[in-house]
N, CA, C and O atoms as a CHARMM CRD file, in Angstrom:
* protein
*
  368
    1    1 MET  N    -66.11400  20.41500 103.86800 PROA 1      0.00000
    2    1 MET  CA   -67.04900  20.17900 104.95700 PROA 1      0.00000
    3    1 MET  C    -67.51700  18.72500 104.89500 PROA 1      0.00000
    4    1 MET  O    -67.96000  18.25700 103.84500 PROA 1      0.00000
    5    2 ASP  N    -67.41900  18.01700 106.01100 PROA 2      0.00000
    6    2 ASP  CA   -67.91100  16.65200 106.04200 PROA 2      0.00000
    7    2 ASP  C    -69.40300  16.65500 106.38800 PROA 2      0.00000
    8    2 ASP  O    -69.95600  17.68900 106.76300 PROA 2      0.00000
    9    3 ASN  N    -70.04700  15.49600 106.26000 PROA 3      0.00000
   10    3 ASN  CA   -71.48900  15.39500 106.47400 PROA 3      0.00000
   11    3 ASN  C    -71.90800  15.57900 107.92300 PROA 3      0.00000
   12    3 ASN  O    -73.09400  15.77600 108.18600 PROA 3      0.00000
   13    4 SER  N    -70.98900  15.52300 108.86600 PROA 4      0.00000
   14    4 SER  CA   -71.34800  15.66000 110.28300 PROA 4      0.00000
   15    4 SER  C    -71.41200  17.11200 110.71400 PROA 4      0.00000
   16    4 SER  O    -71.88600  17.40600 111.81200 PROA 4      0.00000
   17    5 GLU  N    -70.94300  18.03500 109.86900 PROA 5      0.00000
   18    5 GLU  CA   -70.91900  19.44600 110.21600 PROA 5      0.00000
   19    5 GLU  C    -72.25000  20.10300 109.86300 PROA 5      0.00000
   20    5 GLU  O    -72.76200  19.93000 108.75700 PROA 5      0.00000
   21    6 VAL  N    -72.80500  20.85500 110.80700 PROA 6      0.00000
   22    6 VAL  CA   -74.07900  21.53900 110.59800 PROA 6      0.00000
   23    6 VAL  C    -73.84600  23.03900 110.72900 PROA 6      0.00000
   24    6 VAL  O    -73.23100  23.50500 111.68800 PROA 6      0.00000
   25    7 ILE  N    -74.34500  23.78300 109.75500 PROA 7      0.00000
   26    7 ILE  CA   -74.22000  25.23600 109.79200 PROA 7      0.00000
   27    7 ILE  C    -75.61500  25.83200 109.87900 PROA 7      0.00000
   28    7 ILE  O    -76.45100  25.60500 109.00400 PROA 7      0.00000
   29    8 LEU  N    -75.86200  26.58800 110.92800 PROA 8      0.00000
   30    8 LEU  CA   -77.14100  27.27800 111.08500 PROA 8      0.00000
   31    8 LEU  C    -76.92300  28.74800 110.79900 PROA 8      0.00000
   32    8 LEU  O    -75.99700  29.36200 111.32900 PROA 8      0.00000
   33    9 GLU  N    -77.76600  29.30500 109.97300 PROA 9      0.00000
   34    9 GLU  CA   -77.60600  30.69500 109.58500 PROA 9      0.00000
   35    9 GLU  C    -78.98100  31.32400 109.39900 PROA 9      0.00000
   36    9 GLU  O    -79.80800  30.80500 108.64900 PROA 9      0.00000
   37   10 ALA  N    -79.22600  32.43000 110.07400 PROA 10     0.00000
   38   10 ALA  CA   -80.49100  33.14700 109.91200 PROA 10     0.00000
   39   10 ALA  C    -80.42600  33.99100 108.64900 PROA 10     0.00000
   40   10 ALA  O    -79.45000  34.70300 108.41200 PROA 10     0.00000
   41   11 LYS  N    -81.48700  33.90200 107.83500 PROA 11     0.00000
   42   11 LYS  CA   -81.57300  34.70000 106.61200 PROA 11     0.00000
   43   11 LYS  C    -82.98400  35.22800 106.47800 PROA 11     0.00000
   44   11 LYS  O    -83.94300  34.59800 106.92500 PROA 11     0.00000
   45   12 LYS  N    -83.10300  36.38500 105.86100 PROA 12     0.00000
   46   12 LYS  CA   -84.41700  36.91700 105.54600 PROA 12     0.00000
   47   12 LYS  C    -84.97200  36.11100 104.37900 PROA 12     0.00000
   48   12 LYS  O    -84.25900  35.83600 103.41400 PROA 12     0.00000
   49   13 VAL  N    -86.24800  35.73400 104.46900 PROA 13     0.00000
   50   13 VAL  CA   -86.85200  34.89100 103.44600 PROA 13     0.00000
   51   13 VAL  C    -86.69400  35.51400 102.05700 PROA 13     0.00000
   52   13 VAL  O    -86.37700  34.81400 101.09600 PROA 13     0.00000
   53   14 ALA  N    -86.91200  36.82200 101.95100 PROA 14     0.00000
   54   14 ALA  CA   -86.81500  37.48600 100.65300 PROA 14     0.00000
   55   14 ALA  C    -85.39400  37.48400 100.10200 PROA 14     0.00000
   56   14 ALA  O    -85.20100  37.72000  98.90900 PROA 14     0.00000
   57   15 ASP  N    -84.39000  37.22100 100.94800 PROA 15     0.00000
   58   15 ASP  CA   -83.00000  37.20000 100.50400 PROA 15     0.00000
   59   15 ASP  C    -82.53000  35.81700 100.06200 PROA 15     0.00000
   60   15 ASP  O    -81.42200  35.66700  99.54700 PROA 15     0.00000
   61   16 ILE  N    -83.37100  34.81600 100.26300 PROA 16     0.00000
   62   16 ILE  CA   -82.98400  33.45300  99.89900 PROA 16     0.00000
   63   16 ILE  C    -83.12000  33.29500  98.39200 PROA 16     0.00000
   64   16 ILE  O    -84.20400  33.46400  97.83300 PROA 16     0.00000
   65   17 LYS  N    -82.03000  32.97500  97.75600 PROA 17     0.00000
   66   17 LYS  CA   -82.00700  32.81200  96.30700 PROA 17     0.00000
   67   17 LYS  C    -81.56600  31.40400  95.97100 PROA 17     0.00000
   68   17 LYS  O    -80.71200  30.83300  96.65000 PROA 17     0.00000
   69   18 GLY  N    -82.14000  30.85300  94.93800 PROA 18     0.00000
   70   18 GLY  CA   -81.72800  29.53600  94.50000 PROA 18     0.00000
   71   18 GLY  C    -82.91800  28.70600  94.07900 PROA 18     0.00000
   72   18 GLY  O    -84.05200  29.18200  94.02400 PROA 18     0.00000
   73   19 ILE  N    -82.63200  27.46600  93.78600 PROA 19     0.00000
   74   19 ILE  CA   -83.65000  26.50700  93.38400 PROA 19     0.00000
   75   19 ILE  C    -83.86000  25.55600  94.54600 PROA 19     0.00000
   76   19 ILE  O    -82.90600  24.99400  95.08400 PROA 19     0.00000
   77   20 PHE  N    -85.11400  25.38000  94.92700 PROA 20     0.00000
   78   20 PHE  CA   -85.45100  24.45300  96.00500 PROA 20     0.00000
   79   20 PHE  C    -86.10300  23.22500  95.39500 PROA 20     0.00000
   80   20 PHE  O    -87.12500  23.31600  94.71500 PROA 20     0.00000
   81   21 VAL  N    -85.50000  22.08600  95.64900 PROA 21     0.00000
   82   21 VAL  CA   -86.00000  20.81000  95.14700 PROA 21     0.00000
   83   21 VAL  C    -86.81400  20.17100  96.25700 PROA 21     0.00000
   84   21 VAL  O    -86.33600  20.00600  97.37900 PROA 21     0.00000
   85   22 VAL  N    -88.05400  19.81400  95.93200 PROA 22     0.00000
   86   22 VAL  CA   -88.91500  19.14200  96.90500 PROA 22     0.00000
   87   22 VAL  C    -88.91700  17.66000  96.55400 PROA 22     0.00000
   88   22 VAL  O    -89.48100  17.26200  95.53500 PROA 22     0.00000
   89   23 PRO  N    -88.28300  16.83700  97.40200 PROA 23     0.00000
   90   23 PRO  CA   -88.18300  15.41400  97.09600 PROA 23     0.00000
   91   23 PRO  C    -89.54900  14.71400  97.14100 PROA 23     0.00000
   92   23 PRO  O    -90.50300  15.22100  97.73200 PROA 23     0.00000
   93   24 ASP  N    -89.61800  13.55300  96.51000 PROA 24     0.00000
   94   24 ASP  CA   -90.86100  12.78700  96.42700 PROA 24     0.00000
   95   24 ASP  C    -91.42300  12.40700  97.79200 PROA 24     0.00000
   96   24 ASP  O    -92.63500  12.25300  97.94100 PROA 24     0.00000
   97   25 TYR  N    -90.55000  12.25400  98.79600 PROA 25     0.00000
   98   25 TYR  CA   -91.05600  11.84600 100.10600 PROA 25     0.00000
   99   25 TYR  C    -91.83200  12.96200 100.80200 PROA 25     0.00000
  100   25 TYR  O    -92.52000  12.69800 101.78900 PROA 25     0.00000
  101   26 GLN  N    -91.74100  14.19200 100.32000 PROA 26     0.00000
  102   26 GLN  CA   -92.49100  15.30600 100.91300 PROA 26     0.00000
  103   26 GLN  C    -93.93900  15.23500 100.43900 PROA 26     0.00000
  104   26 GLN  O    -94.21400  14.87000  99.29600 PROA 26     0.00000
  105   27 ARG  N    -94.85500  15.58900 101.33000 PROA 27     0.00000
  106   27 ARG  CA   -96.25600  15.65300 100.91700 PROA 27     0.00000
  107   27 ARG  C    -96.46400  16.88600 100.04600 PROA 27     0.00000
  108   27 ARG  O    -95.66000  17.81800 100.07800 PROA 27     0.00000
  109   28 GLY  N    -97.52500  16.88900  99.28300 PROA 28     0.00000
  110   28 GLY  CA   -97.84500  18.04400  98.45600 PROA 28     0.00000
  111   28 GLY  C    -98.27900  19.22400  99.32400 PROA 28     0.00000
  112   28 GLY  O    -98.46500  19.09100 100.53400 PROA 28     0.00000
  113   29 TYR  N    -98.43200  20.36400  98.69000 PROA 29     0.00000
  114   29 TYR  CA   -98.86800  21.55700  99.42800 PROA 29     0.00000
  115   29 TYR  C   -100.29300  21.33800  99.90700 PROA 29     0.00000
  116   29 TYR  O   -101.19900  21.12000  99.10300 PROA 29     0.00000
  117   30 ARG  N   -100.49000  21.39800 101.22900 PROA 30     0.00000
  118   30 ARG  CA  -101.78300  21.06700 101.80900 PROA 30     0.00000
  119   30 ARG  C   -102.41000  22.18800 102.61700 PROA 30     0.00000
  120   30 ARG  O   -103.53000  22.03900 103.10400 PROA 30     0.00000
  121   31 TRP  N   -101.72100  23.29700 102.76900 PROA 31     0.00000
  122   31 TRP  CA  -102.28500  24.34700 103.61000 PROA 31     0.00000
  123   31 TRP  C   -103.54800  24.91700 102.99200 PROA 31     0.00000
  124   31 TRP  O   -103.62700  25.14900 101.78600 PROA 31     0.00000
  125   32 CYS  N   -104.52600  25.13600 103.84700 PROA 32     0.00000
  126   32 CYS  CA  -105.78200  25.75800 103.44200 PROA 32     0.00000
  127   32 CYS  C   -105.78100  27.20200 103.94600 PROA 32     0.00000
  128   32 CYS  O   -104.80500  27.66700 104.53300 PROA 32     0.00000
  129   33 GLU  N   -106.86200  27.88200 103.71200 PROA 33     0.00000
  130   33 GLU  CA  -106.97700  29.28500 104.09500 PROA 33     0.00000
  131   33 GLU  C   -106.68400  29.49900 105.58100 PROA 33     0.00000
  132   33 GLU  O   -106.04500  30.48500 105.94900 PROA 33     0.00000
  133   34 GLN  N   -107.14300  28.59100 106.42700 PROA 34     0.00000
  134   34 GLN  CA  -106.95800  28.77300 107.87200 PROA 34     0.00000
  135   34 GLN  C   -105.48200  28.76000 108.27900 PROA 34     0.00000
  136   34 GLN  O   -105.06700  29.58000 109.09700 PROA 34     0.00000
  137   35 GLN  N   -104.68800  27.85000 107.72600 PROA 35     0.00000
  138   35 GLN  CA  -103.26700  27.79500 108.06900 PROA 35     0.00000
  139   35 GLN  C   -102.53500  29.05500 107.60300 PROA 35     0.00000
  140   35 GLN  O   -101.66200  29.56800 108.30400 PROA 35     0.00000
  141   36 VAL  N   -102.89600  29.54800 106.41900 PROA 36     0.00000
  142   36 VAL  CA  -102.27800  30.77100 105.90500 PROA 36     0.00000
  143   36 VAL  C   -102.64900  31.94900 106.79100 PROA 36     0.00000
  144   36 VAL  O   -101.79400  32.77000 107.12400 PROA 36     0.00000
  145   37 LYS  N   -103.92700  32.03900 107.17800 PROA 37     0.00000
  146   37 LYS  CA  -104.37200  33.12700 108.05600 PROA 37     0.00000
  147   37 LYS  C   -103.66200  33.05800 109.40800 PROA 37     0.00000
  148   37 LYS  O   -103.29800  34.09000 109.97100 PROA 37     0.00000
  149   38 THR  N   -103.46500  31.85500 109.92700 PROA 38     0.00000
  150   38 THR  CA  -102.77100  31.69100 111.21000 PROA 38     0.00000
  151   38 THR  C   -101.32800  32.19200 111.10300 PROA 38     0.00000
  152   38 THR  O   -100.85200  32.90600 111.98600 PROA 38     0.00000
  153   39 LEU  N   -100.63600  31.82200 110.03100 PROA 39     0.00000
  154   39 LEU  CA   -99.26000  32.28600 109.83300 PROA 39     0.00000
  155   39 LEU  C    -99.21900  33.80700 109.72900 PROA 39     0.00000
  156   39 LEU  O    -98.40600  34.45000 110.39400 PROA 39     0.00000
  157   40 LEU  N   -100.08600  34.38800 108.90500 PROA 40     0.00000
  158   40 LEU  CA  -100.09900  35.83800 108.73400 PROA 40     0.00000
  159   40 LEU  C   -100.48400  36.55600 110.01500 PROA 40     0.00000
  160   40 LEU  O    -99.92600  37.60700 110.33000 PROA 40     0.00000
  161   41 SER  N   -101.43300  35.99900 110.75700 PROA 41     0.00000
  162   41 SER  CA  -101.84200  36.58300 112.03500 PROA 41     0.00000
  163   41 SER  C   -100.69500  36.56100 113.04000 PROA 41     0.00000
  164   41 SER  O   -100.50200  37.51700 113.79100 PROA 41     0.00000
  165   42 ASP  N    -99.94300  35.47800 113.05100 PROA 42     0.00000
  166   42 ASP  CA   -98.80400  35.36100 113.95300 PROA 42     0.00000
  167   42 ASP  C    -97.73000  36.39000 113.61600 PROA 42     0.00000
  168   42 ASP  O    -97.17200  37.03700 114.50100 PROA 42     0.00000
  169   43 ILE  N    -97.45200  36.53000 112.32400 PROA 43     0.00000
  170   43 ILE  CA   -96.46100  37.52100 111.88800 PROA 43     0.00000
  171   43 ILE  C    -96.93200  38.92400 112.23800 PROA 43     0.00000
  172   43 ILE  O    -96.17000  39.72000 112.78600 PROA 43     0.00000
  173   44 TRP  N    -98.18400  39.22700 111.92300 PROA 44     0.00000
  174   44 TRP  CA   -98.75500  40.55200 112.19900 PROA 44     0.00000
  175   44 TRP  C    -98.77000  40.82900 113.70000 PROA 44     0.00000
  176   44 TRP  O    -98.40300  41.91900 114.13800 PROA 44     0.00000
  177   45 GLY  N    -99.19500  39.84100 114.48400 PROA 45     0.00000
  178   45 GLY  CA   -99.23900  39.99900 115.93700 PROA 45     0.00000
  179   45 GLY  C    -97.87500  40.27600 116.53500 PROA 45     0.00000
  180   45 GLY  O    -97.73900  41.11200 117.42900 PROA 45     0.00000
  181   46 ALA  N    -96.87500  39.58200 116.04800 PROA 46     0.00000
  182   46 ALA  CA   -95.50700  39.80200 116.54700 PROA 46     0.00000
  183   46 ALA  C    -95.03200  41.19500 116.18400 PROA 46     0.00000
  184   46 ALA  O    -94.37400  41.85700 116.98600 PROA 46     0.00000
  185   47 ALA  N    -95.35800  41.64200 114.98900 PROA 47     0.00000
  186   47 ALA  CA   -94.91300  42.96400 114.54400 PROA 47     0.00000
  187   47 ALA  C    -95.60300  44.07600 115.32700 PROA 47     0.00000
  188   47 ALA  O    -94.95500  45.06200 115.67700 PROA 47     0.00000
  189   48 ILE  N    -96.88900  43.94800 115.61000 PROA 48     0.00000
  190   48 ILE  CA   -97.65000  44.99500 116.28800 PROA 48     0.00000
  191   48 ILE  C    -97.43700  44.95200 117.80600 PROA 48     0.00000
  192   48 ILE  O    -97.05700  45.95200 118.41500 PROA 48     0.00000
  193   49 ALA  N    -97.68400  43.79600 118.40000 PROA 49     0.00000
  194   49 ALA  CA   -97.62600  43.67500 119.85700 PROA 49     0.00000
  195   49 ALA  C    -96.21300  43.82900 120.39900 PROA 49     0.00000
  196   49 ALA  O    -96.00100  44.47700 121.42400 PROA 49     0.00000
  197   50 ASN  N    -95.26600  43.24300 119.72200 PROA 50     0.00000
  198   50 ASN  CA   -93.89400  43.24300 120.23400 PROA 50     0.00000
  199   50 ASN  C    -93.00100  44.22700 119.50800 PROA 50     0.00000
  200   50 ASN  O    -91.82100  44.36700 119.83000 PROA 50     0.00000
  201   51 LYS  N    -93.56900  44.90700 118.52800 PROA 51     0.00000
  202   51 LYS  CA   -92.78700  45.83200 117.70300 PROA 51     0.00000
  203   51 LYS  C    -91.53700  45.14700 117.14700 PROA 51     0.00000
  204   51 LYS  O    -90.45200  45.72600 117.09300 PROA 51     0.00000
  205   52 VAL  N    -91.73300  43.89300 116.73700 PROA 52     0.00000
  206   52 VAL  CA   -90.65000  43.08500 116.19000 PROA 52     0.00000
  207   52 VAL  C    -90.41300  43.49200 114.74500 PROA 52     0.00000
  208   52 VAL  O    -91.34400  43.52600 113.94100 PROA 52     0.00000
  209   53 VAL  N    -89.19100  43.79500 114.42400 PROA 53     0.00000
  210   53 VAL  CA   -88.84000  44.13900 113.04700 PROA 53     0.00000
  211   53 VAL  C    -88.54200  42.87100 112.26100 PROA 53     0.00000
  212   53 VAL  O    -89.00500  42.72100 111.13100 PROA 53     0.00000
  213   54 ASP  N    -87.78000  41.96500 112.84000 PROA 54     0.00000
  214   54 ASP  CA   -87.45000  40.69800 112.19700 PROA 54     0.00000
  215   54 ASP  C    -88.24300  39.58500 112.87300 PROA 54     0.00000
  216   54 ASP  O    -88.11700  39.37100 114.07800 PROA 54     0.00000
  217   55 TYR  N    -89.03700  38.89500 112.11700 PROA 55     0.00000
  218   55 TYR  CA   -89.84500  37.79000 112.62200 PROA 55     0.00000
  219   55 TYR  C    -89.17900  36.49200 112.18700 PROA 55     0.00000
  220   55 TYR  O    -88.86900  36.32100 111.00800 PROA 55     0.00000
  221   56 CYS  N    -88.95700  35.58500 113.11500 PROA 56     0.00000
  222   56 CYS  CA   -88.30500  34.31400 112.79500 PROA 56     0.00000
  223   56 CYS  C    -89.33700  33.20400 112.65500 PROA 56     0.00000
  224   56 CYS  O    -90.10400  32.92800 113.57800 PROA 56     0.00000
  225   57 LEU  N    -89.34100  32.57400 111.48800 PROA 57     0.00000
  226   57 LEU  CA   -90.14300  31.37900 111.28300 PROA 57     0.00000
  227   57 LEU  C    -89.46400  30.23100 112.01700 PROA 57     0.00000
  228   57 LEU  O    -88.30300  30.33800 112.41200 PROA 57     0.00000
  229   58 GLN  N    -90.18900  29.13900 112.19700 PROA 58     0.00000
  230   58 GLN  CA   -89.50800  27.94500 112.66200 PROA 58     0.00000
  231   58 GLN  C    -88.46600  27.60700 111.60700 PROA 58     0.00000
  232   58 GLN  O    -88.58000  28.05700 110.46700 PROA 58     0.00000
  233   59 PRO  N    -87.46500  26.83500 111.95700 PROA 59     0.00000
  234   59 PRO  CA   -86.39700  26.56900 110.99300 PROA 59     0.00000
  235   59 PRO  C    -86.89700  25.94300 109.69200 PROA 59     0.00000
  236   59 PRO  O    -87.78700  25.09200 109.68600 PROA 59     0.00000
  237   60 ILE  N    -86.30500  26.38500 108.61300 PROA 60     0.00000
  238   60 ILE  CA   -86.46500  25.75600 107.30700 PROA 60     0.00000
  239   60 ILE  C    -85.19200  24.92900 107.13000 PROA 60     0.00000
  240   60 ILE  O    -84.09000  25.47700 107.12500 PROA 60     0.00000
  241   61 VAL  N    -85.34000  23.62300 106.98600 PROA 61     0.00000
  242   61 VAL  CA   -84.18000  22.74100 106.91900 PROA 61     0.00000
  243   61 VAL  C    -83.93900  22.35200 105.45900 PROA 61     0.00000
  244   61 VAL  O    -84.82200  21.82400 104.78400 PROA 61     0.00000
  245   62 VAL  N    -82.72700  22.62500 104.99500 PROA 62     0.00000
  246   62 VAL  CA   -82.35500  22.30000 103.62000 PROA 62     0.00000
  247   62 VAL  C    -81.01100  21.59000 103.60700 PROA 62     0.00000
  248   62 VAL  O    -80.21900  21.69500 104.54400 PROA 62     0.00000
  249   63 LYS  N    -80.77700  20.87600 102.53400 PROA 63     0.00000
  250   63 LYS  CA   -79.48200  20.24600 102.28500 PROA 63     0.00000
  251   63 LYS  C    -78.95200  20.84800 100.99900 PROA 63     0.00000
  252   63 LYS  O    -79.64000  20.82800  99.97800 PROA 63     0.00000
  253   64 LYS  N    -77.75100  21.38000 101.03000 PROA 64     0.00000
  254   64 LYS  CA   -77.16400  22.00000  99.85200 PROA 64     0.00000
  255   64 LYS  C    -76.85700  20.93400  98.80100 PROA 64     0.00000
  256   64 LYS  O    -76.28400  19.88700  99.10100 PROA 64     0.00000
  257   65 LEU  N    -77.25100  21.22700  97.57100 PROA 65     0.00000
  258   65 LEU  CA   -77.00400  20.34300  96.43200 PROA 65     0.00000
  259   65 LEU  C    -76.01900  21.02700  95.48700 PROA 65     0.00000
  260   65 LEU  O    -75.76400  22.22300  95.62800 PROA 65     0.00000
  261   66 PRO  N    -75.46700  20.29400  94.53500 PROA 66     0.00000
  262   66 PRO  CA   -74.60300  20.94100  93.55000 PROA 66     0.00000
  263   66 PRO  C    -75.37500  22.04800  92.80500 PROA 66     0.00000
  264   66 PRO  O    -76.53400  21.86300  92.43100 PROA 66     0.00000
  265   67 ALA  N    -74.73200  23.17200  92.60100 PROA 67     0.00000
  266   67 ALA  CA   -75.35400  24.31800  91.93100 PROA 67     0.00000
  267   67 ALA  C    -75.58600  24.02000  90.45700 PROA 67     0.00000
  268   67 ALA  O    -74.93300  23.16000  89.86500 PROA 67     0.00000
  269   68 GLU  N    -76.53500  24.75300  89.88000 PROA 68     0.00000
  270   68 GLU  CA   -76.73900  24.72700  88.42600 PROA 68     0.00000
  271   68 GLU  C    -76.13000  26.00900  87.88800 PROA 68     0.00000
  272   68 GLU  O    -76.76600  27.06200  87.90600 PROA 68     0.00000
  273   69 GLY  N    -74.90900  25.91900  87.41300 PROA 69     0.00000
  274   69 GLY  CA   -74.17900  27.12000  87.00800 PROA 69     0.00000
  275   69 GLY  C    -73.89400  27.95800  88.23700 PROA 69     0.00000
  276   69 GLY  O    -73.24600  27.49100  89.17400 PROA 69     0.00000
  277   70 ASP  N    -74.37300  29.19600  88.24000 PROA 70     0.00000
  278   70 ASP  CA   -74.18000  30.09600  89.38100 PROA 70     0.00000
  279   70 ASP  C    -75.34900  30.06200  90.36500 PROA 70     0.00000
  280   70 ASP  O    -75.33800  30.78100  91.36400 PROA 70     0.00000
  281   71 VAL  N    -76.35300  29.23700  90.09100 PROA 71     0.00000
  282   71 VAL  CA   -77.56700  29.22100  90.91700 PROA 71     0.00000
  283   71 VAL  C    -77.46600  28.12600  91.97200 PROA 71     0.00000
  284   71 VAL  O    -77.34100  26.94800  91.63900 PROA 71     0.00000
  285   72 PRO  N    -77.51900  28.51800  93.25900 PROA 72     0.00000
  286   72 PRO  CA   -77.48800  27.51500  94.32400 PROA 72     0.00000
  287   72 PRO  C    -78.73000  26.62900  94.28000 PROA 72     0.00000
  288   72 PRO  O    -79.80200  27.07400  93.86800 PROA 72     0.00000
  289   73 ARG  N    -78.58300  25.38500  94.70300 PROA 73     0.00000
  290   73 ARG  CA   -79.70600  24.44600  94.77900 PROA 73     0.00000
  291   73 ARG  C    -79.74900  23.84700  96.17100 PROA 73     0.00000
  292   73 ARG  O    -78.71600  23.60800  96.79700 PROA 73     0.00000
  293   74 TYR  N    -80.97700  23.60800  96.65000 PROA 74     0.00000
  294   74 TYR  CA   -81.18200  23.06000  97.98700 PROA 74     0.00000
  295   74 TYR  C    -82.29300  22.02300  97.95100 PROA 74     0.00000
  296   74 TYR  O    -83.30900  22.20900  97.28100 PROA 74     0.00000
  297   75 GLU  N    -82.09200  20.93400  98.67600 PROA 75     0.00000
  298   75 GLU  CA   -83.15800  19.96200  98.88800 PROA 75     0.00000
  299   75 GLU  C    -83.92300  20.40900 100.13100 PROA 75     0.00000
  300   75 GLU  O    -83.34000  20.57000 101.20300 PROA 75     0.00000
  301   76 LEU  N    -85.21000  20.60400  99.98300 PROA 76     0.00000
  302   76 LEU  CA   -86.04700  21.06000 101.09500 PROA 76     0.00000
  303   76 LEU  C    -86.43400  19.85700 101.94400 PROA 76     0.00000
  304   76 LEU  O    -87.14700  18.96600 101.48300 PROA 76     0.00000
  305   77 ILE  N    -85.95900  19.83700 103.18800 PROA 77     0.00000
  306   77 ILE  CA   -86.19500  18.71300 104.08600 PROA 77     0.00000
  307   77 ILE  C    -87.35000  19.00600 105.03800 PROA 77     0.00000
  308   77 ILE  O    -88.18700  18.13600 105.27800 PROA 77     0.00000
  309   78 ASP  N    -87.40500  20.22000 105.58100 PROA 78     0.00000
  310   78 ASP  CA   -88.49000  20.57500 106.50600 PROA 78     0.00000
  311   78 ASP  C    -88.84000  22.04600 106.31400 PROA 78     0.00000
  312   78 ASP  O    -87.95900  22.89100 106.15300 PROA 78     0.00000
  313   79 GLY  N    -90.13100  22.33900 106.33300 PROA 79     0.00000
  314   79 GLY  CA   -90.59800  23.71700 106.20900 PROA 79     0.00000
  315   79 GLY  C    -91.26100  23.99700 104.87600 PROA 79     0.00000
  316   79 GLY  O    -91.46200  25.15400 104.50800 PROA 79     0.00000
  317   80 GLN  N    -91.60200  22.93700 104.14800 PROA 80     0.00000
  318   80 GLN  CA   -92.16000  23.09900 102.81300 PROA 80     0.00000
  319   80 GLN  C    -93.42600  23.94600 102.81100 PROA 80     0.00000
  320   80 GLN  O    -93.56800  24.83300 101.97000 PROA 80     0.00000
  321   81 GLN  N    -94.34800  23.69100 103.73600 PROA 81     0.00000
  322   81 GLN  CA   -95.62600  24.40900 103.74400 PROA 81     0.00000
  323   81 GLN  C    -95.40800  25.89900 104.00600 PROA 81     0.00000
  324   81 GLN  O    -95.99500  26.74800 103.33500 PROA 81     0.00000
  325   82 ARG  N    -94.55100  26.20800 104.99800 PROA 82     0.00000
  326   82 ARG  CA   -94.27200  27.61000 105.32600 PROA 82     0.00000
  327   82 ARG  C    -93.54800  28.31600 104.19000 PROA 82     0.00000
  328   82 ARG  O    -93.92600  29.42000 103.79900 PROA 82     0.00000
  329   83 LEU  N    -92.51000  27.68200 103.66100 PROA 83     0.00000
  330   83 LEU  CA   -91.72200  28.31000 102.60900 PROA 83     0.00000
  331   83 LEU  C    -92.55400  28.51200 101.34100 PROA 83     0.00000
  332   83 LEU  O    -92.45400  29.55000 100.68800 PROA 83     0.00000
  333   84 THR  N    -93.36800  27.52700 101.00000 PROA 84     0.00000
  334   84 THR  CA   -94.22800  27.64700  99.81900 PROA 84     0.00000
  335   84 THR  C    -95.24000  28.76900 100.00500 PROA 84     0.00000
  336   84 THR  O    -95.49300  29.53300  99.07300 PROA 84     0.00000
  337   85 THR  N    -95.82000  28.87700 101.19200 PROA 85     0.00000
  338   85 THR  CA   -96.78700  29.93900 101.47400 PROA 85     0.00000
  339   85 THR  C    -96.13900  31.30900 101.35300 PROA 85     0.00000
  340   85 THR  O    -96.69800  32.20600 100.72100 PROA 85     0.00000
  341   86 ILE  N    -94.96400  31.47800 101.95300 PROA 86     0.00000
  342   86 ILE  CA   -94.25100  32.75800 101.87300 PROA 86     0.00000
  343   86 ILE  C    -93.90200  33.05900 100.41500 PROA 86     0.00000
  344   86 ILE  O    -94.02400  34.20400  99.97900 PROA 86     0.00000
  345   87 TYR  N    -93.47400  32.05500  99.66200 PROA 87     0.00000
  346   87 TYR  CA   -93.14100  32.25300  98.24900 PROA 87     0.00000
  347   87 TYR  C    -94.37400  32.74700  97.47400 PROA 87     0.00000
  348   87 TYR  O    -94.28000  33.69600  96.69400 PROA 87     0.00000
  349   88 ILE  N    -95.52300  32.10200  97.69200 PROA 88     0.00000
  350   88 ILE  CA   -96.75700  32.50800  97.01100 PROA 88     0.00000
  351   88 ILE  C    -97.10700  33.94800  97.36200 PROA 88     0.00000
  352   88 ILE  O    -97.46200  34.73300  96.48300 PROA 88     0.00000
  353   89 LEU  N    -97.01000  34.29800  98.63700 PROA 89     0.00000
  354   89 LEU  CA   -97.34800  35.65800  99.06900 PROA 89     0.00000
  355   89 LEU  C    -96.39600  36.69100  98.47600 PROA 89     0.00000
  356   89 LEU  O    -96.83500  37.75200  98.03300 PROA 89     0.00000
  357   90 LEU  N    -95.11300  36.39600  98.46400 PROA 90     0.00000
  358   90 LEU  CA   -94.13600  37.33600  97.91400 PROA 90     0.00000
  359   90 LEU  C    -94.21900  37.44000  96.39700 PROA 90     0.00000
  360   90 LEU  O    -93.82100  38.45300  95.82100 PROA 90     0.00000
  361   91 SER  N    -94.73100  36.40500  95.74900 PROA 91     0.00000
  362   91 SER  CA   -94.84500  36.40100  94.28800 PROA 91     0.00000
  363   91 SER  C    -96.11300  37.08600  93.80100 PROA 91     0.00000
  364   91 SER  O    -96.24600  37.38400  92.61400 PROA 91     0.00000
  365   92 SER  N    -97.03700  37.33300  94.71000 PROA 92     0.00000
  366   92 SER  CA   -98.34500  37.91200  94.31800 PROA 92     0.00000
  367   92 SER  C    -98.23400  39.38200  94.03300 PROA 92     0.00000
  368   92 SER  O    -99.22900  40.02200  93.69300 PROA 92     0.00000
C-alpha cells in the first residue's frame, strides 16, 4: 500500500485492539465533566430516541505503525479526547 491510499473501516470501539501512540503535537487530555456528559448524553439519546444499536462517533483518525510483535500500533492523529474518554469509561 502506498501513502496515497486511504482505507476507511467502521469498527466497534470495544473491538479496537493495539497500542495507540499519542504524538507530542497532540494536546493533553483536556475534557472536563461537561464534555464527558455531553458525549454520554448524545450516545444515550441516540440509543433511546432513535433506537440505534450502533452509535457512530466522529472519525478517529490513525496512522498504522510497525507492530510490536503481534500487537498492532497506531499513531493517533484525530479523536484523542473521544477515544481517551471511551477508554476510561470501558476500563472502569
